[in-house]
C-alpha positions, 0 to 999 in steps of 0.5 A, a space after each residue: 715155361 719151357 726155355 731153350 737157347 738159339 742163335 738167330 739165323 734170319 728175321 722178318 717183320 715180327 718173326 725171327 728164325 732161330 737155330 736151336 742146339 739139341 740139349 740133354 733133355 732131348 735124349 730121353 724124349 719120345 717125340 724126337 722124330 716129331 719135332 725134327 731132331 732125329 738121327 745124327 741132327 744137332 740142330 733144328 731151325 724154329 720160328 719165333 715171334 721176335 719180342 726181344 727185337 733180336 738180330 741176326 747172330 744174337 744168341 736168344 732165349 726162346 720161350 713157350 707157354 707150358 699150359 699151351 703145350 699140354 693143351 696142344 698135346 691133349 688136342 692132338 693125342 687124347 681127343 681123337 682117342 676119346 672120341 673114338 671110344 664115345 663112337 665105338 659106345 654109340 654104335 654098340 648102342 645102335 643096332 636096333 636102329 640099323 639092323 646090323 650087328 654091334 660089332 660092326 656098327 661099333 668099328 664103323 662109328 669108332 673110326 667115324 668119330 675118330 676121323 671127325 676128331 682129327 679133322 676138328 683138331 687140325 682145324 683148331 690147331 691151324 687157328 690156334 697157330 695164329 694166337 699169341 699164347 701158342 707161339 714160341 717167343 724169343 724174350 732175351 738177348 743172351 
């Protein structure tokens, strides 16, 4: 499990928003722009389930399930590429059925499968975002 420290800036119901400080591990990360830390920004605000009952101003420990991060990374990065490869192979073997050359059909099927995989990943990602294992959690007040 990955943990970060932060300060609660607001709460609502069972959720809390925390300002998380940029850590040394962020310096070598290739995904800085994706998570909101880029340029001179030293802090970012994240939403988490408030399991510890933290209040505004509390220093907290925020946790995320590492297995969930890996599953999500596979869904977003690897699955669409695999789908594109499968589509390209199917398109390459489909010419006798469509009367087009192998290269155009391979490209068409590859992009169709890639687009379908991206739409599937987006839909599944939206559903997974509501599950507890895929959400950040405030686990401890420091």
